[in-house]
C-alpha positions as CSV (number, residue, x, y, z in Angstrom):
1,M,-94.2,36.3,-137.4
2,T,-94.1,38.6,-140.2
3,S,-95.8,42.3,-138.9
4,D,-99.0,40.9,-140.9
5,G,-100.2,38.2,-138.5
6,N,-98.8,35.7,-140.3
7,T,-96.7,33.1,-139.5
8,N,-93.2,32.6,-141.6
9,N,-93.1,28.1,-141.4
10,R,-89.7,28.0,-144.5
11,V,-86.9,28.2,-143.3
12,P,-84.5,29.3,-145.5
13,G,-80.8,26.7,-146.1
14,A,-83.7,23.7,-143.8
15,I,-82.9,20.3,-144.5
16,A,-85.0,17.4,-142.7
17,P,-81.8,15.3,-140.9
18,D,-83.9,12.0,-142.7
19,G,-83.5,12.6,-145.7
20,G,-87.0,13.4,-146.1
21,W,-87.6,9.7,-145.3
22,G,-89.3,10.6,-141.8
23,W,-93.1,10.6,-142.3
24,I,-92.6,6.7,-143.8
25,I,-90.1,5.2,-141.1
26,V,-94.0,6.9,-139.4
27,F,-96.3,5.2,-141.4
28,A,-94.3,1.9,-141.4
29,S,-93.8,2.0,-137.5
30,F,-97.6,2.6,-137.7
31,M,-98.3,-0.6,-140.2
32,I,-96.7,-2.7,-137.5
33,H,-98.3,-2.5,-135.0
34,F,-101.3,-2.5,-136.5
35,I,-100.8,-5.8,-138.0
36,M,-99.7,-7.0,-134.8
37,D,-101.6,-5.8,-132.6
38,G,-104.2,-7.3,-134.7
39,I,-103.3,-10.2,-134.7
40,T,-102.9,-10.6,-131.0
41,Y,-106.2,-9.2,-129.8
42,S,-108.0,-10.2,-132.2
43,M,-106.5,-14.4,-132.9
44,G,-108.5,-15.5,-129.5
45,D,-111.6,-14.0,-131.0
46,V,-110.9,-15.4,-134.3
47,F,-110.3,-18.3,-134.3
48,L,-110.9,-19.9,-130.8
49,R,-113.6,-22.0,-132.1
50,P,-112.5,-23.0,-135.3
51,M,-109.0,-24.3,-133.3
52,M,-110.9,-25.9,-130.6
53,D,-112.8,-27.7,-133.1
54,N,-110.2,-29.3,-134.8
55,L,-107.9,-29.3,-132.2
56,N,-110.9,-31.5,-130.0
57,K,-109.2,-28.7,-127.0
58,T,-111.2,-27.4,-125.0
59,R,-111.4,-23.5,-124.0
60,G,-108.5,-23.5,-121.7
61,P,-105.3,-25.4,-123.5
62,V,-106.7,-23.2,-127.0
63,S,-106.6,-20.0,-125.3
64,T,-102.9,-19.9,-124.1
65,I,-101.7,-19.8,-127.6
66,F,-103.4,-16.7,-127.2
67,G,-101.7,-15.5,-124.3
68,I,-98.6,-17.1,-124.9
69,L,-98.9,-14.5,-127.9
70,P,-98.0,-11.0,-126.6
71,A,-96.3,-12.8,-123.8
72,I,-92.9,-13.9,-125.9
73,T,-92.9,-10.0,-127.8
74,Q,-93.0,-8.0,-125.1
75,A,-90.8,-11.2,-123.0
76,T,-88.0,-11.0,-125.8
77,G,-88.0,-6.9,-126.0
78,P,-84.8,-6.7,-124.1
79,I,-83.6,-9.6,-126.0
80,A,-84.5,-8.0,-129.5
81,T,-82.8,-4.3,-128.1
82,I,-79.4,-6.5,-127.7
83,F,-79.7,-7.8,-131.0
84,T,-80.0,-4.1,-132.4
85,N,-77.8,-2.0,-131.2
86,R,-75.6,-4.7,-132.4
87,Y,-76.6,-5.5,-135.7
88,G,-79.1,-2.7,-136.4
89,Y,-82.6,-2.1,-137.3
90,R,-82.8,-2.8,-140.4
91,R,-81.7,-5.6,-140.7
92,V,-83.3,-7.3,-137.1
93,T,-86.5,-5.8,-138.2
94,I,-86.6,-8.2,-141.0
95,V,-85.2,-11.4,-139.6
96,G,-87.9,-10.8,-136.8
97,A,-90.4,-11.0,-139.2
98,C,-89.2,-14.5,-140.8
99,L,-88.7,-15.4,-137.7
100,A,-92.7,-13.8,-137.2
101,A,-93.5,-15.6,-141.0
102,A,-92.2,-19.0,-140.7
103,G,-93.6,-19.4,-137.9
104,F,-97.7,-18.9,-138.3
105,L,-96.9,-20.7,-141.6
106,A,-95.8,-23.4,-139.6
107,T,-99.6,-23.9,-137.6
108,Y,-101.1,-24.0,-140.9
109,F,-99.3,-27.3,-140.6
110,W,-99.7,-29.2,-138.1
111,M,-102.8,-29.5,-135.8
112,N,-101.1,-30.1,-132.6
113,L,-101.6,-28.5,-129.8
114,W,-97.7,-28.1,-128.2
115,F,-96.4,-27.0,-131.3
116,Y,-99.1,-24.3,-131.9
117,Y,-97.5,-23.4,-127.7
118,F,-93.7,-23.4,-129.6
119,A,-94.2,-22.1,-133.0
120,I,-96.5,-19.0,-131.4
């Protein structure tokens, strides 16, 4: 604080340790959680009835698809940590995003309950 009560936020010679990319990383992390949690927790509300009709299955087997997604997401955390420590964040994120996109895309083409279990 200065003598007149105003705060001085500028520190002479201070440089952001990340080169200024910190807020972009925070935004990217927010978007990842926004998209993944949105997919995970809204799939049952949006797709349950259409998938029951298309697969000619009852609520239980189709709901299992929506239960597998968060379980797999949480269970693969330790595996992702090992890969991240070995190969780095960027590579693991890109490979994970490509695998997730390929799995979701593949479910569009095959209407089989067991394939949904595998692809998710």
